[in-house]
DSSP file (Angstrom, degrees, kcal/mol; ACC not computed):
  #  RESIDUE AA STRUCTURE BP1 BP2  ACC     N-H-->O    O-->H-N    N-H-->O    O-->H-N    TCO  KAPPA ALPHA  PHI   PSI    X-CA   Y-CA   Z-CA
    1    1 A M     >        0   0    0      0, 0.0     4,-1.8     0, 0.0     5,-0.1   0.000 360.0 360.0 360.0 -43.5    0.0    0.0    0.0
    2    2 A V  H  >  +     0   0    0      1,-0.2     4,-2.4     2,-0.2     5,-0.2   0.866 360.0  55.1 -66.0 -35.7    2.8    2.4    0.9
    3    3 A A  H  > S+     0   0    0      1,-0.2     4,-2.3     2,-0.2    -1,-0.2   0.872 106.5  51.1 -66.0 -36.4    4.6    1.6   -2.4
    4    4 A I  H  > S+     0   0    0      2,-0.2     4,-2.5     1,-0.2    -1,-0.2   0.910 110.9  47.8 -67.2 -42.1    1.5    2.5   -4.4
    5    5 A I  H  X S+     0   0    0     -4,-1.8     4,-2.5     2,-0.2    -2,-0.2   0.910 112.8  48.5 -65.1 -42.5    1.2    5.9   -2.6
    6    6 A Q  H  X S+     0   0    0     -4,-2.4     4,-2.4     2,-0.2    -2,-0.2   0.896 111.8  49.8 -64.8 -39.6    4.9    6.6   -3.1
    7    7 A Y  H  X S+     0   0    0     -4,-2.3     4,-2.4     2,-0.2    -2,-0.2   0.931 112.4  47.0 -64.8 -45.0    4.6    5.7   -6.8
    8    8 A G  H  X S+     0   0    0     -4,-2.5     4,-2.3     1,-0.2    -2,-0.2   0.894 112.8  49.9 -62.5 -40.7    1.5    7.9   -7.3
    9    9 A L  H  X S+     0   0    0     -4,-2.5     4,-2.5     2,-0.2    -1,-0.2   0.905 110.9  48.5 -65.8 -41.4    3.2   10.8   -5.5
   10   10 A S  H  X S+     0   0    0     -4,-2.4     4,-2.4     2,-0.2     5,-0.2   0.899 111.5  49.7 -68.0 -38.8    6.4   10.5   -7.6
   11   11 A V  H  X S+     0   0    0     -4,-2.4     4,-2.4     2,-0.2    -1,-0.2   0.912 111.9  49.4 -64.3 -41.0    4.4   10.4  -10.8
   12   12 A T  H  X S+     0   0    0     -4,-2.3     4,-2.7     2,-0.2     5,-0.2   0.929 112.1  47.1 -62.6 -46.0    2.4   13.5   -9.7
   13   13 A L  H  X S+     0   0    0     -4,-2.5     4,-2.4     2,-0.2    -2,-0.2   0.895 112.8  48.6 -65.6 -40.1    5.6   15.4   -8.8
   14   14 A V  H  X S+     0   0    0     -4,-2.4     4,-2.3     2,-0.2    -1,-0.2   0.917 113.3  48.4 -65.7 -42.0    7.3   14.5  -12.1
   15   15 A G  H  X S+     0   0    0     -4,-2.4     4,-2.1    -5,-0.2    -2,-0.2   0.930 113.9  44.9 -63.8 -45.8    4.2   15.5  -14.1
   16   16 A M  H  X S+     0   0    0     -4,-2.7     4,-2.5     1,-0.2    -2,-0.2   0.894 112.6  52.2 -66.2 -39.0    3.9   18.8  -12.2
   17   17 A G  H  X S+     0   0    0     -4,-2.4     4,-2.4    -5,-0.2    -1,-0.2   0.905 108.9  50.4 -62.2 -41.4    7.6   19.5  -12.6
   18   18 A T  H  X S+     0   0    0     -4,-2.3     4,-2.4     2,-0.2    -1,-0.2   0.910 110.6  49.4 -62.7 -42.8    7.4   18.9  -16.3
   19   19 A V  H  X S+     0   0    0     -4,-2.1     4,-2.4     2,-0.2    -2,-0.2   0.929 112.0  47.4 -63.1 -45.7    4.5   21.3  -16.7
   20   20 A F  H  X S+     0   0    0     -4,-2.5     4,-2.3     2,-0.2    -2,-0.2   0.889 111.7  49.9 -65.9 -39.0    6.2   24.0  -14.7
   21   21 A V  H  X S+     0   0    0     -4,-2.4     4,-2.2     2,-0.2    -1,-0.2   0.917 111.1  50.4 -64.5 -41.7    9.5   23.6  -16.6
   22   22 A G  H  X S+     0   0    0     -4,-2.4     4,-2.3     1,-0.2    -2,-0.2   0.908 110.5  49.4 -60.7 -42.3    7.5   23.8  -19.9
   23   23 A L  H  X S+     0   0    0     -4,-2.4     4,-2.5     2,-0.2    -2,-0.2   0.897 109.6  51.0 -64.8 -40.1    5.7   27.0  -18.7
   24   24 A I  H  X S+     0   0    0     -4,-2.3     4,-2.2     2,-0.2    -1,-0.2   0.906 110.3  49.8 -63.6 -40.4    9.0   28.6  -17.8
   25   25 A I  H  X S+     0   0    0     -4,-2.2     4,-2.4     2,-0.2    -2,-0.2   0.908 110.6  50.3 -64.6 -41.1   10.4   27.8  -21.2
   26   26 A L  H  X S+     0   0    0     -4,-2.3     4,-2.4     2,-0.2    -2,-0.2   0.911 109.7  50.3 -62.8 -42.2    7.3   29.3  -22.9
   27   27 A I  H  X S+     0   0    0     -4,-2.5     4,-2.3     1,-0.2    -2,-0.2   0.918 111.0  49.3 -61.5 -43.2    7.6   32.5  -20.8
   28   28 A A  H  X S+     0   0    0     -4,-2.2     4,-2.3     1,-0.2    -2,-0.2   0.912 111.0  49.7 -63.5 -42.2   11.3   32.8  -21.8
   29   29 A L  H  X S+     0   0    0     -4,-2.4     4,-2.6     1,-0.2    -2,-0.2   0.902 110.0  50.9 -63.9 -40.4   10.4   32.2  -25.5
   30   30 A I  H  X S+     0   0    0     -4,-2.4     4,-2.4     2,-0.2    -1,-0.2   0.915 110.6  48.9 -63.6 -42.6    7.7   34.9  -25.4
   31   31 A K  H  X S+     0   0    0     -4,-2.3     4,-2.2     2,-0.2    -2,-0.2   0.904 111.8  49.2 -63.8 -41.0   10.1   37.4  -23.8
   32   32 A V  H  X S+     0   0    0     -4,-2.3     4,-2.2     1,-0.2    -2,-0.2   0.929 112.9  46.7 -64.9 -44.7   12.7   36.7  -26.4
   33   33 A L  H  X S+     0   0    0     -4,-2.6     4,-2.6     2,-0.2     5,-0.3   0.879 110.1  54.3 -64.7 -37.6   10.2   37.1  -29.3
   34   34 A E  H  X S+     0   0    0     -4,-2.4     4,-2.4     1,-0.2     5,-0.3   0.927 111.4  44.2 -61.7 -45.0    8.9   40.3  -27.7
   35   35 A R  H  X S+     0   0    0     -4,-2.2     4,-1.4     1,-0.2    -1,-0.2   0.878 114.4  50.2 -67.3 -36.7   12.3   41.8  -27.6
   36   36 A A  H  < S+     0   0    0     -4,-2.2    -2,-0.2    -5,-0.2    -1,-0.2   0.886 117.6  38.3 -69.8 -38.3   13.1   40.6  -31.1
   37   37 A L  H  < S+     0   0    0     -4,-2.6    -2,-0.2    -5,-0.2    -3,-0.2   0.878 127.2  31.5 -81.9 -38.6   10.0   42.0  -32.7
   38   38 A H  H  < S-     0   0    0     -4,-2.4    -3,-0.2    -5,-0.3    -2,-0.2   0.553 103.0-131.8 -99.6  -8.7    9.6   45.3  -30.8
   39   39 A G     <  -     0   0    0     -4,-1.4    -1,-0.2    -5,-0.3    -2,-0.1  -0.029  21.7 -90.9  80.0 170.9   13.2   46.0  -30.2
   40   40 A T  S    S+     0   0    0     -4,-0.1     2,-0.4     2,-0.1    -1,-0.2   0.612  93.2  98.6 -97.4 -14.3   14.9   47.1  -27.0
   41   41 A D        -     0   0    0     -3,-0.1     2,-0.4     2,-0.0     0, 0.0  -0.611  59.5-157.1 -78.7 128.9   14.5   50.9  -27.4
   42   42 A S        -     0   0    0     -2,-0.4     2,-0.7     2,-0.0    -2,-0.1  -0.883   9.6-138.0-107.6 137.2   11.6   52.2  -25.5
   43   43 A K        -     0   0    0     -2,-0.4     2,-0.4     2,-0.0    -2,-0.0  -0.835  24.0-173.8 -96.2 114.3   10.0   55.5  -26.4
   44   44 A K        -     0   0    0     -2,-0.7     2,-0.3     2,-0.0    -2,-0.0  -0.878  27.2-115.2-110.1 141.0    9.1   57.5  -23.4
   45   45 A A        -     0   0    0     -2,-0.4     2,-1.3     1,-0.1    -2,-0.0  -0.552  21.2-136.7 -73.7 132.9    7.2   60.8  -23.5
   46   46 A D        +     0   0    0     -2,-0.3    -1,-0.1     2,-0.0    -2,-0.0  -0.726  44.7 152.0 -91.9  89.6    9.2   63.8  -22.4
   47   47 A A        -     0   0    0     -2,-1.3     2,-0.0     6,-0.0    -2,-0.0  -0.941  49.6-106.9-119.8 141.2    6.8   65.6  -20.2
   48   48 A P        -     0   0    0      0, 0.0     3,-0.4     0, 0.0     5,-0.1  -0.377  23.7-131.9 -65.3 145.6    7.7   67.9  -17.2
   49   49 A A  S    S+     0   0    0      1,-0.2    -2,-0.0     3,-0.1     0, 0.0   0.797 102.5  53.4 -70.2 -28.2    6.9   66.3  -13.9
   50   50 A S  S    S+     0   0    0      1,-0.2    -1,-0.2    44,-0.0    44,-0.1   0.754 114.5  37.7 -81.2 -23.1    5.1   69.3  -12.5
   51   51 A A  S    S-     0   0    0     -3,-0.4    -1,-0.2    42,-0.0    44,-0.1  -0.827  75.7-150.0-133.9  95.9    2.6   69.7  -15.4
   52   52 A P        -     0   0    0      0, 0.0    44,-1.3     0, 0.0     2,-0.5  -0.379  17.9-148.2 -62.1 141.3    1.2   66.5  -16.9
   53   53 A V  E     -a   96   0A   0     42,-0.2     2,-0.7    -5,-0.1    44,-0.2  -0.944   9.3-154.3-118.9 131.0    0.4   67.1  -20.6
   54   54 A V  E     -a   97   0A   0     42,-1.9    44,-1.8    -2,-0.5    45,-0.6  -0.919  23.1-171.0-102.4 115.7   -2.4   65.5  -22.5
   55   55 A E        +     0   0    0     -2,-0.7     2,-0.3    43,-0.2    45,-0.1  -0.867  18.5 141.9-114.1 142.9   -1.5   65.4  -26.2
   56   56 A A        -     0   0    0     -2,-0.4     2,-0.3    43,-0.1    44,-0.1  -0.943  40.9-110.2-159.2 172.3   -3.6   64.4  -29.2
   57   57 A Q        -     0   0    0     -2,-0.3    42,-0.1    42,-0.1    45,-0.0  -0.794  35.9 -98.4-113.0 158.0   -4.0   65.6  -32.8
   58   58 A E        -     0   0    0     -2,-0.3    43,-0.2    43,-0.2     3,-0.1  -0.429  43.1-108.5 -73.2 146.3   -6.9   67.4  -34.4
   59   59 A P        -     0   0    0      0, 0.0     2,-0.2     0, 0.0    -1,-0.1  -0.320  34.7-100.9 -71.9 156.3   -9.4   65.3  -36.4
   60   60 A E    >>  -     0   0    0     42,-0.2     4,-1.3     1,-0.1     3,-0.7  -0.525  27.8-127.1 -75.2 146.2   -9.6   65.5  -40.1
   61   61 A A  T 34 S+     0   0    0      1,-0.2    -1,-0.1    -2,-0.2     3,-0.0   0.851 104.9  51.1 -66.1 -36.7  -12.4   67.6  -41.4
   62   62 A D  T 34 S+     0   0    0      1,-0.2    -1,-0.2     3,-0.0     3,-0.0   0.670 107.7  54.0 -78.6 -14.0  -13.9   65.0  -43.8
   63   63 A E  T <4 S+     0   0    0     -3,-0.7     2,-0.3     1,-0.1    -1,-0.2   0.848 110.0  38.5 -86.1 -35.9  -14.1   62.3  -41.1
   64   64 A L  S  < S-     0   0    0     -4,-1.3     2,-0.1     1,-0.0    -1,-0.1  -0.819  81.3-111.9-120.6 153.9  -16.0   64.1  -38.4
   65   65 A E        -     0   0    0     -2,-0.3     2,-0.2     1,-0.1    -2,-0.1  -0.412  50.6 -84.2 -77.3 160.9  -18.9   66.4  -38.2
   66   66 A E        +     0   0    0     -2,-0.1     2,-0.3     2,-0.0    -1,-0.1  -0.454  56.6 169.5 -69.2 131.1  -18.3   70.0  -37.1
   67   67 A T        -     0   0    0     -2,-0.2     2,-1.0    -3,-0.1     3,-0.1  -0.900  46.1 -90.9-135.3 166.1  -18.4   70.5  -33.3
   68   68 A D     >  -     0   0    0     -2,-0.3     4,-1.9     1,-0.2     5,-0.1  -0.705  37.2-167.9 -80.0 105.5  -17.5   73.3  -30.9
   69   69 A D  H  > S+     0   0    0     -2,-1.0     4,-2.7     1,-0.2     5,-0.2   0.844  82.1  57.5 -68.0 -34.3  -13.8   72.5  -30.2
   70   70 A G  H  > S+     0   0    0      1,-0.2     4,-2.0     2,-0.2    -1,-0.2   0.917 109.1  45.1 -62.4 -42.7  -13.6   74.9  -27.3
   71   71 A E  H  > S+     0   0    0      2,-0.2     4,-2.2     1,-0.2    -1,-0.2   0.897 112.9  51.6 -67.4 -39.6  -16.4   73.2  -25.5
   72   72 A L  H  X S+     0   0    0     -4,-1.9     4,-2.5     2,-0.2     5,-0.2   0.913 109.5  49.4 -63.3 -43.7  -14.9   69.8  -26.2
   73   73 A V  H  X S+     0   0    0     -4,-2.7     4,-2.6     1,-0.2    -1,-0.2   0.901 110.8  50.8 -62.6 -41.2  -11.5   70.8  -24.9
   74   74 A A  H  X S+     0   0    0     -4,-2.0     4,-2.2    -5,-0.2    -2,-0.2   0.906 111.3  47.5 -64.2 -41.5  -13.1   72.1  -21.7
   75   75 A V  H  X S+     0   0    0     -4,-2.2     4,-2.2     2,-0.2    -2,-0.2   0.917 114.1  46.2 -66.8 -43.2  -15.1   68.9  -21.1
   76   76 A I  H  X S+     0   0    0     -4,-2.5     4,-2.5     2,-0.2    -2,-0.2   0.906 112.3  50.8 -67.2 -40.4  -12.0   66.7  -21.7
   77   77 A A  H  X S+     0   0    0     -4,-2.6     4,-2.4    -5,-0.2    -2,-0.2   0.905 110.9  49.0 -62.7 -41.1   -9.9   68.9  -19.5
   78   78 A A  H  X S+     0   0    0     -4,-2.2     4,-2.4     2,-0.2    -1,-0.2   0.890 111.1  50.2 -65.2 -38.7  -12.5   68.7  -16.7
   79   79 A A  H  X S+     0   0    0     -4,-2.2     4,-2.3     2,-0.2    -2,-0.2   0.905 111.4  47.9 -66.2 -41.0  -12.6   64.9  -17.1
   80   80 A V  H  X S+     0   0    0     -4,-2.5     4,-2.6     2,-0.2    -2,-0.2   0.915 112.1  49.6 -65.5 -42.3   -8.9   64.6  -16.9
   81   81 A A  H  X S+     0   0    0     -4,-2.4     4,-2.3     2,-0.2    -2,-0.2   0.909 111.6  48.6 -63.0 -41.8   -8.8   66.8  -13.8
   82   82 A A  H  X S+     0   0    0     -4,-2.4     4,-2.4     2,-0.2    -1,-0.2   0.897 112.3  48.9 -65.3 -39.7  -11.5   64.8  -12.1
   83   83 A A  H  X S+     0   0    0     -4,-2.3     4,-1.8     2,-0.2    -2,-0.2   0.898 111.8  48.7 -66.7 -39.8   -9.7   61.6  -12.9
   84   84 A M  H  <>S+     0   0    0     -4,-2.6     5,-2.7     2,-0.2     4,-0.5   0.894 112.4  48.6 -66.4 -38.7   -6.4   62.9  -11.6
   85   85 A E  H ><5S+     0   0    0     -4,-2.3     3,-0.9     1,-0.2    -2,-0.2   0.899 111.4  49.3 -67.2 -40.0   -8.1   64.1   -8.4
   86   86 A A  H 3<5S+     0   0    0     -4,-2.4    -1,-0.2     1,-0.2    -2,-0.2   0.816 107.3  56.2 -67.7 -30.2   -9.8   60.7   -8.0
   87   87 A A  T 3<5S-     0   0    0     -4,-1.8    -1,-0.2    -5,-0.2    -2,-0.2   0.559 125.0-101.6 -79.9  -7.6   -6.5   59.0   -8.5
   88   88 A G  T < 5 +     0   0    0     -3,-0.9     2,-0.2    -4,-0.5    -3,-0.2   0.608  62.8 160.2 100.6  13.4   -5.0   61.0   -5.6
   89   89 A A      < -     0   0    0     -5,-2.7    -1,-0.3    -6,-0.2     3,-0.1  -0.505  32.4-149.2 -68.7 134.5   -3.0   63.7   -7.5
   90   90 A E  S    S+     0   0    0     -2,-0.2     2,-0.5     1,-0.2    -1,-0.1   0.886  80.9  34.5 -75.2 -38.3   -2.4   66.6   -5.2
   91   91 A Q        +     0   0    0      1,-0.1    -1,-0.2    -7,-0.0     3,-0.1  -0.971  52.1 166.7-122.7 124.9   -2.4   69.3   -7.8
   92   92 A T        +     0   0    0     -2,-0.5     3,-0.5    -3,-0.1    -1,-0.1   0.309  64.3  81.7-113.2   6.6   -4.6   69.2  -10.9
   93   93 A N  S    S+     0   0    0      1,-0.2    -1,-0.1   -12,-0.0   -42,-0.0   0.412  79.5  67.2 -93.4   4.1   -4.1   72.8  -12.0
   94   94 A G  S    S+     0   0    0     -3,-0.1    -1,-0.2   -44,-0.1     2,-0.2   0.478  74.1 100.6-104.0  -1.8   -0.8   72.3  -13.8
   95   95 A F        -     0   0    0     -3,-0.5     2,-0.4   -44,-0.1   -42,-0.2  -0.510  53.4-155.3 -87.9 156.9   -1.8   70.1  -16.7
   96   96 A V  E     -a   53   0A   0    -44,-1.3   -42,-1.9    -2,-0.2     2,-0.8  -0.995  12.5-143.2-132.6 131.5   -2.3   71.4  -20.2
   97   97 A V  E     -a   54   0A   0     -2,-0.4   -42,-0.2   -44,-0.2     3,-0.1  -0.856  20.7-178.3 -91.9 110.1   -4.4   70.0  -23.1
   98   98 A R        -     0   0    0    -44,-1.8     2,-0.3    -2,-0.8    -1,-0.2   0.956  60.2 -27.9 -76.5 -52.7   -2.4   70.7  -26.2
   99   99 A S        -     0   0    0    -45,-0.6     2,-0.4   -42,-0.1    -1,-0.3  -0.973  56.1-132.2-159.0 165.9   -4.7   69.3  -28.8
  100  100 A I        -     0   0    0     -2,-0.3     2,-0.4    -3,-0.1   -44,-0.1  -0.976  17.1-177.8-130.3 138.3   -7.4   66.6  -29.2
  101  101 A R        -     0   0    0     -2,-0.4     2,-0.4   -43,-0.2   -43,-0.2  -0.995  23.0-133.6-138.0 130.2   -7.8   64.0  -31.9
  102  102 A R        -     0   0    0     -2,-0.4     2,-0.6   -46,-0.1   -42,-0.2  -0.675  19.8-148.4 -81.8 133.5  -10.6   61.5  -32.2
  103  103 A I        +     0   0    0     -2,-0.4     3,-0.2     1,-0.1    -2,-0.0  -0.911  25.6 167.3-109.0 114.7   -9.3   58.0  -32.9
  104  104 A N        +     0   0    0     -2,-0.6    -1,-0.1     1,-0.1    -2,-0.0  -0.329  40.3 115.1-116.8  47.8  -11.5   55.8  -35.0
  105  105 A N        +     0   0    0      2,-0.0    -1,-0.1     0, 0.0    -2,-0.0   0.283  40.0 118.3-102.1  12.1   -9.1   53.0  -35.8
  106  106 A A  S    S-     0   0    0     -3,-0.2     5,-0.0     1,-0.1     0, 0.0  -0.538  71.3-107.0 -76.3 142.8  -10.9   50.2  -34.0
  107  107 A P     >  -     0   0    0      0, 0.0     4,-2.1     0, 0.0     3,-0.4  -0.218  29.6-108.6 -64.0 161.1  -12.1   47.3  -36.1
  108  108 A A  H  > S+     0   0    0      1,-0.2     4,-2.5     2,-0.2     5,-0.2   0.868 118.9  53.9 -61.6 -38.5  -15.8   47.0  -36.8
  109  109 A W  H  > S+     0   0    0      1,-0.2     4,-2.0     2,-0.2    -1,-0.2   0.849 107.5  52.3 -66.6 -31.9  -16.3   44.0  -34.5
  110  110 A N  H  > S+     0   0    0     -3,-0.4     4,-2.2     2,-0.2    -2,-0.2   0.931 111.3  45.0 -68.2 -46.4  -14.7   46.0  -31.7
  111  111 A R  H  X S+     0   0    0     -4,-2.1     4,-2.6     1,-0.2     5,-0.2   0.903 112.6  52.2 -63.7 -40.6  -17.0   48.9  -32.1
  112  112 A A  H  X S+     0   0    0     -4,-2.5     4,-2.3     1,-0.2    -1,-0.2   0.898 109.4  49.6 -64.0 -39.9  -20.0   46.6  -32.4
  113  113 A G  H  X S+     0   0    0     -4,-2.0     4,-2.2     2,-0.2    -1,-0.2   0.905 111.2  49.1 -64.5 -41.8  -19.1   44.8  -29.2
  114  114 A R  H  X S+     0   0    0     -4,-2.2     4,-2.5     2,-0.2    -2,-0.2   0.932 112.0  47.9 -63.0 -45.5  -18.7   48.1  -27.3
  115  115 A E  H  X S+     0   0    0     -4,-2.6     4,-2.8     1,-0.2     5,-0.2   0.890 110.3  52.7 -62.9 -38.5  -22.1   49.3  -28.6
  116  116 A E  H  X S+     0   0    0     -4,-2.3     4,-1.8    -5,-0.2    -1,-0.2   0.913 110.6  47.4 -63.4 -42.0  -23.7   46.0  -27.6
  117  117 A Q  H  X S+     0   0    0     -4,-2.2     4,-0.7     2,-0.2    -2,-0.2   0.907 114.1  46.8 -65.2 -41.2  -22.3   46.3  -24.1
  118  118 A I  H >< S+     0   0    0     -4,-2.5     3,-0.8     1,-0.2     4,-0.3   0.936 114.8  45.0 -66.5 -46.2  -23.4   49.9  -23.7
  119  119 A Y  H >< S+     0   0    0     -4,-2.8     3,-0.8     1,-0.2    -1,-0.2   0.776 105.7  61.4 -72.3 -25.0  -26.9   49.3  -25.0
  120  120 A S  H 3< S+     0   0    0     -4,-1.8    -1,-0.2     1,-0.2    -2,-0.2   0.727 103.6  51.3 -73.0 -18.5  -27.4   46.2  -22.9
  121  121 A R  T <<        0   0    0     -3,-0.8    -1,-0.2    -4,-0.7    -2,-0.2   0.459 360.0 360.0 -95.5  -1.7  -26.9   48.2  -19.8
  122  122 A M    <         0   0    0     -3,-0.8    -1,-0.2    -4,-0.3    -2,-0.1   0.440 360.0 360.0 -91.2 360.0  -29.5   50.8  -20.7
């Protein structure tokens, strides 16, 4: 009886060890491929520490309908300030919204999924 338990335990430990070694090898391969495909240079935004900057580009005229940009900038700035305040930032009066650009590069299935989630909660 004891021999059967020891045999089962050894098979379990060898199996689990094999799985963990395989997972470690997969993680290492993923990290190597990530570095090979994306390179080692990281692009960091050069923003002053005292004044966070929200940057975007203006939308193209033929893509979007005409809106009041001043009102849009004010609403986005207020939302960023509220988010910074909620996140625990001590000062929210130093950030600057340089420009705003609407990004419509999501695939159709992504937009449809978002709309489905939004409308299902109404």
